[in-house]
C-alpha positions as CSV (number, residue, x, y, z in Angstrom):
1,M,28.6,71.3,10.8
2,L,25.1,71.9,11.9
3,N,24.5,74.5,9.4
4,R,25.4,71.7,6.9
5,L,23.1,69.2,7.9
6,A,20.4,71.5,8.1
7,L,20.8,72.8,4.4
8,F,21.5,69.1,3.2
9,A,18.0,68.0,5.0
10,L,16.2,71.0,3.6
11,L,17.8,70.1,0.0
12,L,16.4,66.7,1.0
13,L,13.0,67.9,2.2
14,P,11.0,68.6,-1.5
15,F,12.5,65.1,-2.8
16,S,11.3,63.5,0.1
17,A,7.9,64.9,-0.2
18,C,7.6,64.1,-3.4
19,A,8.1,60.3,-2.9
20,S,6.1,60.3,0.0
21,A,3.0,62.0,-2.3
22,Q,4.0,59.4,-5.0
23,D,3.5,56.5,-2.3
24,A,0.2,57.8,-1.1
25,P,-2.5,55.3,-2.5
26,A,-4.8,57.0,-4.9
27,K,-8.2,57.7,-3.7
28,P,-10.8,55.0,-5.2
29,N,-12.7,55.7,-7.9
30,I,-16.5,55.4,-7.1
31,I,-19.1,53.8,-8.9
32,Y,-22.9,53.9,-7.6
33,I,-25.3,52.2,-9.5
34,I,-28.7,52.0,-8.8
35,A,-31.7,50.3,-10.8
36,D,-35.2,51.4,-10.3
37,D,-37.9,49.1,-9.3
38,M,-35.8,45.5,-9.1
39,G,-36.8,43.1,-6.6
40,Y,-35.0,41.1,-4.6
41,A,-35.3,37.8,-6.4
42,D,-34.9,39.2,-9.7
43,L,-31.4,38.0,-9.7
44,G,-30.0,34.8,-9.8
45,S,-27.7,35.1,-7.3
46,Y,-30.2,36.3,-5.1
47,G,-32.1,32.8,-6.0
48,G,-34.2,34.3,-9.1
49,T,-34.2,31.5,-11.6
50,T,-36.2,33.1,-14.3
51,V,-34.6,36.5,-15.5
52,Q,-31.0,35.8,-16.9
53,T,-28.8,38.2,-15.0
54,P,-24.9,36.7,-15.5
55,H,-22.9,39.7,-14.8
56,L,-24.1,40.4,-11.8
57,D,-24.0,37.4,-10.8
58,K,-20.4,37.0,-11.7
59,L,-20.0,40.3,-10.0
60,A,-21.6,38.7,-6.9
61,K,-18.8,35.7,-7.5
62,K,-16.3,38.1,-7.4
63,G,-17.2,40.8,-5.1
64,M,-19.2,40.7,-1.6
65,R,-23.2,39.8,-1.7
66,F,-25.2,41.5,1.1
67,T,-28.1,39.4,2.1
68,D,-30.1,41.9,4.4
69,A,-29.6,45.3,2.4
70,Y,-32.7,47.6,2.6
71,A,-33.6,50.7,0.3
72,G,-34.3,54.0,2.5
73,C,-38.1,53.8,1.7
74,T,-40.2,51.6,-0.3
75,V,-40.7,54.1,-3.1
76,C,-37.8,55.8,-5.6
77,A,-37.9,60.1,-4.6
78,P,-37.6,59.6,-0.2
79,T,-35.1,56.3,-1.1
80,R,-32.8,58.7,-2.9
81,S,-32.9,61.6,-0.4
82,T,-31.8,59.1,2.6
83,L,-29.2,58.0,0.2
84,M,-27.9,61.4,-0.6
85,T,-28.4,62.9,2.8
86,G,-27.6,60.0,5.0
87,Y,-30.6,60.6,7.0
88,H,-33.2,57.9,7.7
89,M,-37.0,58.3,6.7
90,G,-37.9,60.1,9.9
91,N,-35.4,62.8,9.6
92,T,-34.5,63.5,5.8
93,Y,-36.4,66.5,4.4
94,M,-37.8,65.1,1.3
95,R,-40.2,62.6,2.1
96,L,-43.1,62.7,-0.4
97,N,-42.6,60.5,-3.7
98,T,-44.4,63.2,-6.1
99,G,-41.4,63.4,-8.0
100,G,-40.2,66.8,-8.1
101,C,-40.4,68.5,-4.6
102,P,-36.6,69.5,-3.9
103,I,-34.3,69.0,-1.5
104,R,-32.8,72.5,0.2
105,D,-29.7,74.4,-0.2
106,E,-28.8,73.7,3.4
107,D,-29.1,70.0,2.7
108,V,-26.1,68.2,2.1
109,T,-25.3,65.4,-0.5
110,I,-22.9,63.0,-1.2
111,A,-21.9,64.3,-4.0
112,E,-20.8,67.8,-2.1
113,V,-19.2,65.7,0.5
114,L,-16.9,64.1,-1.9
115,K,-16.3,67.4,-3.9
116,K,-14.3,68.5,-0.7
117,E,-11.6,65.2,-1.3
118,G,-11.2,66.8,-4.9
119,Y,-13.9,64.1,-6.8
120,R,-15.0,64.3,-10.2
121,T,-18.9,64.1,-9.8
122,G,-21.0,62.9,-12.7
123,G,-25.0,61.8,-12.7
124,Y,-26.4,59.9,-15.2
125,G,-30.4,58.7,-14.8
126,K,-33.3,59.7,-13.0
127,W,-32.2,62.2,-9.9
128,G,-35.8,62.4,-8.5
129,L,-35.2,65.5,-5.8
130,G,-35.8,68.5,-7.2
131,D,-37.5,69.7,-10.9
132,I,-35.8,72.5,-13.2
133,G,-35.9,75.9,-11.6
134,T,-35.4,74.7,-7.9
135,T,-33.1,74.5,-4.9
136,G,-32.7,70.8,-5.4
137,V,-31.4,70.4,-8.7
138,P,-28.1,68.1,-8.6
139,E,-25.8,71.1,-10.0
140,K,-26.7,72.8,-7.1
141,Q,-26.1,69.9,-5.3
142,G,-22.6,68.9,-5.6
143,F,-22.7,67.6,-9.3
144,D,-20.5,68.5,-11.9
145,D,-22.5,67.1,-14.3
146,F,-25.8,65.5,-14.4
147,Y,-27.9,64.1,-17.9
148,G,-31.3,62.2,-17.6
149,Y,-34.3,63.2,-15.7
150,Y,-34.8,65.8,-13.0
151,H,-38.6,65.2,-12.6
152,Q,-39.4,61.7,-11.6
153,I,-42.9,61.7,-13.7
154,H,-40.6,62.5,-16.7
155,A,-38.6,59.2,-16.3
156,H,-41.5,57.3,-16.9
157,Y,-41.1,57.9,-20.3
158,F,-38.2,56.0,-22.5
159,V,-39.2,57.9,-25.7
160,P,-39.7,61.3,-24.9
161,D,-39.1,64.6,-26.8
162,Y,-36.1,65.5,-24.6
163,L,-33.5,65.2,-21.9
164,V,-31.8,67.3,-19.3
165,R,-28.3,68.2,-19.0
166,N,-27.4,70.4,-16.0
167,S,-31.2,72.5,-16.1
168,K,-30.4,72.6,-19.9
169,K,-33.4,70.8,-22.2
170,V,-31.4,68.3,-24.4
171,E,-33.9,67.6,-27.5
172,L,-34.0,64.2,-29.1
173,P,-35.5,64.9,-32.7
174,G,-35.5,61.0,-33.0
175,N,-38.7,61.3,-30.8
176,K,-40.9,63.6,-32.0
177,G,-44.4,62.3,-32.0
178,F,-43.4,58.9,-30.8
179,Y,-46.6,59.2,-27.8
180,D,-49.1,60.0,-30.7
181,K,-48.1,56.7,-32.4
182,H,-47.3,54.7,-29.0
183,P,-49.5,56.2,-26.1
184,H,-47.9,56.2,-22.8
185,N,-48.6,53.0,-19.9
186,R,-49.2,51.2,-22.8
187,H,-46.9,48.6,-22.7
188,G,-44.7,47.0,-25.7
189,A,-41.7,46.8,-27.5
190,F,-41.0,49.4,-30.4
191,P,-39.5,49.1,-33.6
192,R,-36.0,51.6,-33.4
193,I,-37.0,53.2,-37.0
194,D,-39.9,54.5,-37.2
195,P,-42.0,52.5,-40.5
196,E,-43.5,55.6,-41.8
197,T,-41.0,58.3,-41.5
198,G,-37.3,56.4,-41.1
199,Q,-37.0,58.3,-37.7
200,V,-34.4,56.6,-35.8
201,R,-35.9,56.2,-32.1
202,Q,-33.8,57.7,-28.9
203,Y,-34.0,55.1,-26.4
204,T,-33.4,57.1,-23.5
205,Q,-31.7,54.6,-21.5
206,D,-28.8,53.6,-24.1
207,L,-28.1,57.8,-24.3
208,I,-27.7,57.9,-20.4
209,F,-25.5,55.0,-20.4
210,N,-23.1,56.1,-22.5
211,E,-22.6,59.6,-21.4
212,M,-22.1,57.4,-18.4
213,K,-19.4,55.8,-19.9
214,E,-17.9,59.0,-21.6
215,F,-17.6,60.6,-18.1
216,I,-15.5,57.3,-16.8
217,R,-13.4,57.5,-19.7
218,E,-12.9,61.3,-19.4
219,S,-12.2,61.1,-15.6
220,A,-9.8,57.9,-15.9
221,E,-8.0,59.8,-18.7
222,A,-7.3,63.0,-16.7
223,G,-6.2,60.6,-13.9
224,E,-8.5,62.3,-11.6
225,P,-10.8,60.4,-8.8
226,F,-14.5,60.3,-9.6
227,F,-17.8,59.8,-8.3
228,C,-20.4,57.9,-11.1
229,Y,-23.8,57.9,-10.1
230,A,-25.7,55.9,-12.0
231,P,-30.0,55.8,-10.8
232,W,-31.1,54.0,-13.9
233,T,-34.5,54.2,-14.8
234,P,-34.9,50.2,-15.8
235,P,-37.0,48.4,-14.7
236,H,-39.8,50.8,-13.4
237,A,-42.7,51.6,-16.0
238,E,-43.6,52.3,-18.7
239,Y,-42.8,48.9,-19.9
240,K,-41.5,49.8,-23.5
241,I,-38.3,48.5,-25.0
242,P,-36.7,48.6,-28.3
243,D,-37.5,46.0,-30.4
244,D,-34.2,44.7,-31.5
245,D,-32.4,44.8,-28.3
246,P,-30.4,41.7,-27.0
247,A,-32.6,41.8,-23.7
248,W,-36.1,41.8,-25.3
249,K,-35.0,38.6,-28.0
250,L,-34.1,36.4,-25.1
251,Y,-37.9,36.9,-23.7
252,E,-40.3,38.2,-26.3
253,D,-41.6,34.7,-26.8
254,K,-42.4,33.5,-23.6
255,P,-46.3,33.3,-22.7
256,W,-46.5,35.7,-20.0
257,P,-47.9,39.4,-19.8
258,I,-46.3,41.7,-21.7
259,A,-45.3,43.8,-18.6
260,A,-43.4,40.7,-17.3
261,K,-41.8,40.0,-20.6
262,I,-40.5,43.5,-21.0
263,H,-39.6,43.9,-16.5
264,A,-37.5,40.5,-17.4
265,A,-36.2,42.4,-20.6
266,F,-35.0,45.7,-18.5
267,C,-33.1,43.4,-15.5
268,T,-31.3,41.6,-18.4
269,Q,-30.3,45.2,-20.3
270,V,-29.5,46.4,-16.8
271,D,-27.3,43.5,-16.3
272,R,-25.3,43.7,-19.6
273,H,-25.0,47.2,-18.7
274,V,-23.4,46.4,-15.6
275,G,-21.1,44.0,-17.4
276,E,-19.8,46.5,-20.0
277,T,-19.1,49.0,-17.0
278,V,-16.6,46.8,-15.7
279,A,-15.5,45.9,-18.8
280,L,-14.9,49.7,-19.6
281,L,-12.7,49.9,-16.4
282,E,-10.4,47.1,-17.2
283,E,-10.0,48.5,-20.7
284,L,-9.1,52.0,-19.0
285,G,-6.9,50.1,-16.7
286,V,-8.6,51.4,-13.3
287,A,-10.4,48.5,-12.4
288,D,-8.6,47.9,-9.2
289,N,-8.7,51.5,-8.2
290,T,-12.5,51.6,-8.2
291,I,-15.0,50.2,-6.0
292,V,-18.7,49.3,-7.7
293,F,-21.9,49.3,-5.8
294,F,-24.8,47.5,-7.5
295,V,-28.7,48.4,-5.4
296,S,-32.1,48.8,-5.9
297,D,-34.2,51.8,-4.9
298,N,-36.9,49.5,-3.6
299,G,-38.6,46.3,-4.2
300,A,-40.2,45.1,-7.0
301,S,-43.3,47.2,-8.9
302,E,-44.8,44.0,-9.3
303,R,-44.5,40.5,-8.0
304,F,-45.0,38.7,-11.3
305,E,-46.2,36.0,-10.1
306,G,-46.2,32.7,-11.4
307,T,-43.5,34.2,-14.1
308,L,-40.8,36.1,-12.8
309,N,-41.6,35.8,-8.8
310,S,-39.6,38.7,-8.1
311,S,-39.8,39.2,-4.4
312,G,-39.2,35.6,-4.0
313,K,-39.9,34.4,-0.6
314,L,-40.4,37.6,0.5
315,R,-44.0,39.4,1.2
316,G,-45.4,42.6,-0.6
317,R,-43.8,44.9,-3.3
318,K,-42.9,48.5,-3.9
319,R,-45.3,50.8,-1.8
320,D,-45.6,48.4,1.6
321,M,-43.4,48.4,4.6
322,H,-43.1,44.6,4.1
323,E,-39.9,42.9,3.0
324,G,-40.3,42.7,-0.5
325,G,-41.0,46.5,-0.7
326,L,-37.6,47.1,1.3
327,R,-35.2,44.8,1.3
328,T,-32.9,44.5,-1.9
329,P,-30.1,43.1,-3.5
330,M,-26.9,44.9,-3.3
331,I,-23.4,43.8,-4.6
332,V,-20.2,45.4,-3.9
333,Y,-17.4,44.9,-5.9
334,W,-13.8,46.0,-5.6
335,P,-10.8,43.7,-7.4
336,N,-8.2,42.8,-4.8
337,K,-10.0,44.6,-1.8
338,I,-13.0,43.1,-1.0
339,R,-12.7,39.0,-0.6
340,P,-14.5,37.5,-3.8
341,G,-17.5,35.5,-3.0
342,T,-18.1,37.1,0.7
343,V,-21.8,37.1,1.8
344,S,-22.7,39.6,4.8
345,N,-26.1,39.5,6.7
346,L,-25.1,43.0,8.0
347,P,-28.1,45.1,8.2
348,T,-27.7,48.1,6.2
349,Y,-29.6,50.4,4.7
350,S,-29.4,53.7,2.1
351,P,-28.6,56.3,5.3
352,D,-24.9,54.5,4.9
353,V,-24.0,55.4,1.4
354,M,-22.7,58.8,2.6
355,P,-20.4,57.5,5.9
356,T,-19.5,54.6,3.5
357,L,-18.5,56.9,0.5
358,A,-16.8,59.5,2.8
359,Q,-14.9,57.1,4.5
360,L,-13.6,55.3,1.7
361,A,-12.5,58.7,0.0
362,G,-10.6,60.4,2.6
363,A,-10.5,62.4,6.0
364,K,-11.7,65.7,4.3
365,A,-14.7,64.1,2.8
366,Q,-15.5,62.2,6.1
367,A,-14.9,66.3,7.8
368,A,-17.5,67.5,5.8
369,V,-20.6,65.0,6.5
370,P,-23.0,66.1,9.0
371,K,-22.4,64.7,12.5
372,D,-26.2,64.2,13.1
373,I,-26.8,61.6,10.5
374,D,-28.6,58.2,10.9
375,G,-26.1,56.2,8.6
376,L,-23.2,54.2,9.3
377,S,-19.8,53.4,7.6
378,I,-20.1,49.7,6.6
379,V,-16.3,50.0,5.1
380,P,-15.0,47.5,8.3
381,T,-17.3,45.2,6.4
382,L,-16.1,45.5,3.2
383,L,-12.7,45.4,3.7
384,A,-12.7,43.3,6.8
385,T,-10.8,45.6,8.7
386,G,-12.0,47.4,12.4
387,E,-14.8,46.9,14.4
388,Q,-18.3,47.4,12.6
389,E,-20.4,49.3,14.1
390,K,-24.3,48.6,13.8
391,H,-27.3,50.2,13.9
392,E,-29.7,50.0,16.9
393,Y,-32.6,49.7,14.3
394,L,-33.4,50.6,11.0
395,Y,-36.6,52.8,10.3
396,F,-38.4,53.5,7.6
397,E,-41.9,55.3,6.7
398,W,-43.8,56.6,4.4
399,A,-46.7,59.4,3.8
400,R,-49.2,58.4,1.1
401,Y,-50.4,61.5,-1.4
402,D,-53.6,61.7,-3.1
403,W,-53.1,63.1,-6.9
404,R,-56.6,64.0,-7.2
405,K,-56.9,66.3,-3.9
406,E,-53.1,67.6,-4.0
407,Q,-53.1,66.5,-0.1
408,L,-51.8,63.8,2.0
409,V,-53.7,60.9,2.7
410,P,-55.7,60.9,6.1
411,N,-53.6,58.4,8.0
412,G,-52.0,57.3,5.3
413,L,-48.6,57.1,7.4
414,M,-46.9,53.8,6.6
415,Q,-44.2,52.7,9.0
416,G,-41.5,49.8,9.1
417,V,-38.8,49.2,12.1
418,R,-36.3,46.4,12.5
419,K,-34.2,45.7,15.5
420,G,-32.0,42.5,15.1
421,K,-34.8,39.9,14.6
422,W,-37.9,41.7,14.6
423,K,-39.2,43.8,12.1
424,A,-42.6,45.9,12.9
425,V,-45.0,46.9,10.6
426,R,-48.0,49.4,9.9
427,M,-49.6,50.1,7.2
428,R,-51.9,53.0,8.4
429,S,-51.4,55.3,11.3
430,D,-55.1,54.2,12.5
431,Q,-54.4,50.7,12.0
432,P,-52.4,48.3,14.4
433,M,-49.2,47.3,14.3
434,M,-48.1,43.8,13.3
435,L,-44.8,42.1,14.6
436,Y,-43.0,39.3,12.8
437,N,-39.9,37.5,13.7
438,L,-37.9,37.1,10.5
439,E,-35.2,34.7,11.7
440,T,-37.9,32.4,11.4
441,D,-40.7,34.2,9.4
442,I,-38.8,35.4,6.7
443,G,-42.7,36.0,4.5
444,E,-43.7,38.0,7.4
445,Q,-46.9,35.4,7.5
446,N,-47.1,35.3,11.2
447,N,-48.6,38.4,13.3
448,I,-46.7,37.9,16.9
449,A,-47.6,41.1,18.2
450,D,-49.9,39.5,20.8
451,Q,-47.3,36.9,21.9
452,H,-44.6,39.0,22.5
453,P,-46.4,42.2,24.1
454,E,-42.9,43.1,25.7
455,I,-41.4,43.2,22.3
456,A,-44.3,45.2,20.6
457,K,-44.4,47.5,23.2
458,E,-41.1,48.5,22.5
459,M,-40.9,48.7,18.5
460,A,-43.9,50.5,18.6
461,E,-42.5,53.3,21.1
462,L,-39.8,53.0,18.4
463,L,-42.0,53.7,15.4
464,R,-43.4,56.8,17.5
465,T,-40.3,58.6,18.8
466,A,-37.7,57.5,15.8
467,R,-39.2,60.2,13.3
468,T,-39.5,64.0,13.4
469,E,-42.9,65.6,11.9
470,M,-42.2,66.0,8.0
471,L,-41.8,69.4,7.3
472,P,-44.0,71.2,4.8
473,Q,-43.1,70.4,0.9
474,R,-44.5,71.0,-2.2
475,E,-44.3,70.5,-6.2
476,P,-42.8,73.6,-7.7
477,D,-45.2,75.4,-10.5
478,Q,-45.5,73.5,-13.6
479,P,-46.8,74.5,-17.2
480,A,-50.4,73.6,-18.1
481,G,-51.5,70.1,-18.4
482,R,-47.8,69.0,-18.0
483,R,-46.2,67.7,-14.2
484,Y,-42.7,68.1,-15.0
485,R,-41.2,71.7,-16.9
């Protein structure tokens, strides 16, 4: 009798295992979109009144909007380093913003962590963590596919001769000679078709976005969980955009400086692409199993006072440690998982990306996360489950670099730290620290360090102890006359 029961149980085992596998929830797809230099108040959902961002504003109403989200740094590449590795700016390896300094083989990235869970990984846009031929290239850092720019100086060009896919140059023949007629850093809209040659110009944001959509489509149709990393370049300067782009048409007749008009058009273009991404997920039937993050990599490159007012009430902009340089929009959308219309004031920043995505992905990914990272998972806040662990403080720094002398600026270390309502800023290592109360002075207008000497002393100690010394890092050798390969 026992033998028969045992045999019956063994016969049922495969069917039970299959039923369990089928019942197990699918791993969520993850899309992480980063706008480049979008200001806190460039979105309508963050108080902006000038730039049209209907899709992102709708996403904020259907998902979760964070009021106290921060970039890892006030400039591009270091923020990406904190995001990819989970360490804040006092501990992450790559801290310069020169564009091609590579992260190391031993650095663990979020793409490598998600690969442990069987994720298909693709990146589309600006990498900035290692040029071609270095240890930092994305295909050596966990990405199955990366298409766009490797060196971020290359990403300053929206109509270049080529883009890069997995360290191979992809020539863009329609763009040959463009910068002979339209010099770099001379802002303006350009004709999509060259009136002299008939060449169709190949605008890179369109190319990158189309490749991203193809990755999502292929992954969804294959039934594979995917991580789509989308570090798009707009609204970063240079301010050039096709003159037939619908977003440009909204602003071309505004009585604003040309840079403000194109910045606004870039933001609206990004908004349109976010809307098309969500529509694609719905078309493919994977929207309910896909979590979409939208952030900026730092504050606005310019405040555009009197026209766009990109920093809103916040002081400063990109390249400083005030809120306008660090605090950014952050919207997270996941149908039927994140409660619509939720607003969170949880202080969070780029190092939190790795532990958050790892927890969303599963146990193998979580086990692959280095134990000493600075980031914390915000999944409890996103899904309203469990207790949210909170940071004791958020730390920021940036060591400025003298391009002409190819060396760090003496005393050029810029630092910031937020602890609760308190914010400390030191713009140079040889200058006094400033202290602000963000609850009563979000614009950081009143330095109250003298009024709160004990708090100032505590914050100064954090500025001293929260960091390790930056390890040597250098740009790779480049061809004559160029800063990228």
